[in-house]
C-alpha positions as CSV (number, residue, x, y, z in Angstrom):
1,X,38.2,-260.1,-119.4
2,X,34.5,-258.9,-119.6
3,X,32.9,-259.4,-123.0
4,X,31.4,-256.4,-124.8
5,X,27.8,-255.6,-124.6
6,X,26.4,-255.5,-128.1
7,X,23.8,-252.8,-128.9
8,X,21.3,-251.9,-131.6
9,X,20.1,-248.3,-131.9
10,X,16.8,-247.5,-133.5
11,X,15.7,-243.9,-134.0
12,X,14.4,-242.1,-137.1
13,X,16.5,-239.0,-136.5
14,X,20.0,-239.6,-138.0
15,X,21.8,-236.8,-136.1
16,X,20.4,-238.0,-132.8
17,X,21.2,-241.6,-133.7
18,X,24.8,-240.7,-134.6
19,X,25.2,-238.8,-131.3
20,X,24.0,-241.8,-129.3
21,X,26.4,-244.1,-131.2
22,X,29.3,-241.9,-130.5
23,X,28.5,-241.8,-126.7
24,X,28.0,-245.6,-126.6
25,X,31.1,-246.5,-128.5
26,X,33.3,-244.1,-126.4
27,X,32.3,-246.1,-123.4
28,X,34.3,-249.1,-122.3
29,X,32.8,-252.5,-123.0
30,X,29.9,-251.3,-125.3
31,X,29.7,-251.9,-129.0
32,X,27.0,-250.8,-131.5
33,X,26.4,-253.6,-134.0
34,X,23.5,-252.1,-135.9
35,X,21.4,-249.0,-136.5
36,X,17.9,-248.7,-137.7
37,X,15.9,-245.7,-139.0
38,X,12.5,-247.3,-138.4
39,X,10.8,-250.0,-136.4
40,X,10.5,-252.5,-139.3
41,X,14.3,-252.4,-139.9
42,X,14.9,-252.6,-136.2
43,X,12.9,-255.8,-135.9
44,X,14.8,-257.4,-138.8
45,X,18.2,-256.4,-137.4
46,X,17.3,-257.8,-134.0
47,X,16.8,-261.2,-135.6
48,X,19.9,-260.9,-137.7
49,X,22.4,-259.3,-135.3
50,X,21.1,-260.6,-132.0
51,X,22.3,-257.7,-129.9
52,X,22.1,-258.0,-126.1
53,X,20.5,-254.6,-125.8
54,X,18.1,-252.7,-128.1
55,X,17.8,-248.9,-127.7
56,X,14.5,-248.1,-129.3
57,X,12.7,-244.8,-129.9
58,X,9.1,-245.2,-128.8
59,X,7.9,-243.1,-131.8
60,X,9.2,-244.5,-135.0
61,X,7.8,-244.9,-138.6
62,X,6.7,-248.3,-139.8
63,X,6.5,-249.8,-136.3
64,X,6.7,-248.0,-133.0
65,X,8.9,-249.2,-130.1
66,X,6.0,-251.1,-128.5
67,X,5.2,-252.9,-131.7
68,X,8.8,-253.9,-132.2
69,X,9.0,-255.3,-128.7
70,X,5.8,-257.3,-129.0
71,X,6.9,-258.7,-132.4
72,X,10.3,-259.6,-131.0
73,X,8.7,-261.4,-128.1
74,X,6.4,-263.4,-130.5
75,X,9.5,-264.3,-132.5
76,X,11.3,-265.3,-129.3
77,X,14.1,-262.9,-130.0
78,X,15.9,-262.5,-126.7
79,X,17.0,-258.9,-126.1
80,X,16.9,-256.4,-123.3
81,X,15.3,-253.1,-124.2
82,X,15.8,-249.4,-123.4
83,X,13.0,-247.1,-124.6
84,X,13.7,-243.6,-125.6
85,X,10.9,-241.0,-125.5
86,X,10.2,-237.3,-125.5
87,X,7.1,-237.9,-123.3
88,X,6.9,-238.1,-119.5
89,X,3.8,-240.1,-119.7
90,X,2.5,-242.4,-116.9
91,X,0.5,-244.8,-119.2
92,X,3.5,-245.1,-121.6
93,X,5.8,-246.0,-118.7
94,X,3.3,-248.5,-117.3
95,X,2.8,-250.2,-120.6
96,X,6.6,-250.4,-121.2
97,X,7.2,-252.0,-117.8
98,X,4.3,-254.4,-118.4
99,X,6.0,-255.6,-121.6
100,X,9.1,-256.4,-119.7
101,X,11.1,-253.3,-120.9
102,X,13.7,-252.6,-118.2
103,X,15.1,-249.3,-119.4
104,X,13.1,-246.1,-120.0
105,X,14.8,-242.8,-120.5
106,X,13.7,-239.4,-121.8
107,X,15.6,-238.0,-124.7
108,X,16.5,-234.8,-122.9
109,X,18.8,-236.9,-120.6
110,X,19.8,-239.6,-123.1
111,X,23.4,-238.5,-123.5
112,X,23.9,-238.7,-119.7
113,X,21.8,-241.8,-119.1
114,X,22.4,-244.0,-122.1
115,X,25.5,-245.9,-121.1
116,X,24.4,-246.5,-117.6
117,X,21.0,-247.7,-118.8
118,X,22.5,-250.2,-121.2
119,X,24.8,-251.7,-118.6
120,X,21.9,-251.9,-116.1
121,X,19.4,-253.7,-118.4
122,X,22.2,-256.0,-119.7
123,X,22.7,-257.1,-116.1
124,X,19.0,-257.8,-115.6
125,X,18.4,-254.6,-113.7
126,X,16.0,-251.6,-114.2
127,X,17.0,-248.1,-115.2
128,X,14.4,-245.3,-115.3
129,X,15.4,-241.7,-115.9
130,X,15.3,-239.5,-112.8
131,X,12.7,-237.3,-114.6
132,X,10.3,-240.2,-114.4
133,X,11.0,-241.3,-110.8
134,X,7.7,-239.7,-109.6
135,X,5.7,-241.8,-112.1
136,X,7.5,-244.9,-110.9
137,X,6.8,-244.2,-107.3
138,X,3.1,-243.7,-108.2
139,X,3.1,-247.0,-110.1
140,X,4.7,-248.9,-107.2
141,X,2.2,-247.5,-104.7
142,X,-0.7,-248.5,-106.9
143,X,0.7,-252.0,-107.4
144,X,1.1,-252.5,-103.6
145,X,-2.4,-251.4,-103.0
146,X,-3.8,-253.8,-105.6
147,X,-1.7,-256.7,-104.2
148,X,-2.8,-255.9,-100.6
149,X,-6.5,-255.8,-101.7
150,X,-6.1,-259.0,-103.8
151,X,-3.5,-261.3,-102.2
152,X,-4.2,-264.0,-104.8
153,X,-2.1,-262.0,-107.3
154,X,1.0,-263.1,-105.4
155,X,0.1,-266.7,-106.0
156,X,0.0,-266.5,-109.8
157,X,2.7,-268.3,-111.7
158,X,4.8,-266.6,-114.4
159,X,2.7,-268.3,-117.1
160,X,-0.5,-267.1,-115.5
161,X,0.8,-263.6,-115.2
162,X,1.7,-263.6,-118.9
163,X,-1.8,-264.9,-119.8
164,X,-3.3,-262.1,-117.6
165,X,-1.2,-259.5,-119.4
166,X,-2.2,-260.7,-122.8
167,X,-5.9,-260.6,-121.8
168,X,-5.2,-257.0,-120.8
169,X,-4.3,-256.5,-124.5
170,X,-7.7,-257.9,-125.5
171,X,-6.1,-261.0,-126.8
172,X,-8.5,-263.9,-127.4
173,X,-7.8,-267.4,-126.1
174,X,-6.9,-268.5,-129.6
175,X,-4.4,-265.6,-130.0
176,X,-2.9,-266.3,-126.6
177,X,-2.5,-269.9,-127.4
178,X,-0.7,-269.0,-130.6
179,X,1.6,-266.5,-129.0
180,X,2.5,-268.7,-126.1
181,X,2.7,-271.9,-128.1
182,X,0.0,-273.5,-125.9
183,X,-3.1,-275.5,-126.7
184,X,-6.5,-273.7,-126.6
185,X,-7.6,-275.9,-123.7
186,X,-4.4,-275.1,-121.7
187,X,-5.2,-271.4,-122.0
188,X,-8.7,-272.0,-120.8
189,X,-7.3,-273.9,-117.8
190,X,-5.0,-271.1,-117.0
191,X,-7.9,-268.6,-117.2
192,X,-9.9,-270.8,-114.8
193,X,-7.0,-271.1,-112.4
194,X,-6.5,-267.3,-112.4
195,X,-10.2,-266.7,-111.8
196,X,-10.1,-269.1,-108.8
197,X,-7.0,-267.5,-107.3
198,X,-8.4,-263.9,-107.7
199,X,-11.9,-264.9,-106.7
200,X,-13.4,-263.6,-109.9
201,X,-16.6,-265.0,-111.4
202,X,-18.6,-264.2,-114.5
203,X,-17.9,-264.3,-118.2
204,X,-16.1,-261.0,-118.5
205,X,-14.8,-260.5,-115.0
206,X,-11.3,-261.6,-115.7
207,X,-10.8,-259.5,-118.8
208,X,-12.4,-256.5,-117.1
209,X,-9.9,-256.9,-114.1
210,X,-7.0,-257.4,-116.5
211,X,-7.7,-254.2,-118.5
212,X,-8.4,-252.0,-115.5
213,X,-5.3,-253.1,-113.7
214,X,-2.9,-253.8,-116.5
215,X,-0.3,-251.4,-115.3
216,X,0.0,-252.9,-111.8
217,X,0.9,-256.5,-112.4
C-alpha cells in the first residue's frame, strides 16, 4: 500500500486556501497536515510538521515564498515545493527553478493542476503549468546556449554549482561558508576551482558571471 503524501498549504487568502485543501484531500493518497496564512507561520510549520510537499503562495505577508524556501534550506528542512502565483513572469520562474523549486503553477489553473503537481514533485519530478511552458522553453534554450559557449559549466560539482548560485545572490564568502557549513578557506578554494573551470580571471569576474547568468545554471 502506497503511503500518503503529506502537504502544507500556505496562502493568505482563506477562501482560496480552503478550496485547495478540499481538492487535495478529495484526491487519493494526499493529506493536508497544516495550513498557514503567511510565510512566517509556514516556515514554523514546515519544521514542526515535516510535510513532504509545501504548496506556497509566492506573494505572502511576513515572508514571501522565496524567503520561506531560502530559510527552509538554511535550516536544512527537507521539503519539495510547489509555488503558486498570479504572475506569468520569466524572472520569477527562473529564480524559483534556481532555488530548486520543482513545481510552479499559476493560480488560474491551480484547481486543475494542484494534485498532479504535488504528486510530481513528491516523486522528484518537475511540474510547470502549461501557461508557463513558453517561458520554460526560453529558459532551456538560453541554458543550452550558455553551456555550449562555456563547456566548463558541465564539469562543476554539485557543491560548486551551489556556491555559484549563492554568489549570484550576492552572498559573501563568509555568508556562503555559514550557509553551507563550510570553512571560509574551503569556500575560497571552491571559488578558485570554479574560476579555473570557467576560464574566468579578475577579482569580480566570477560574481559578474554568476549574477548575469543566474537563471541558466
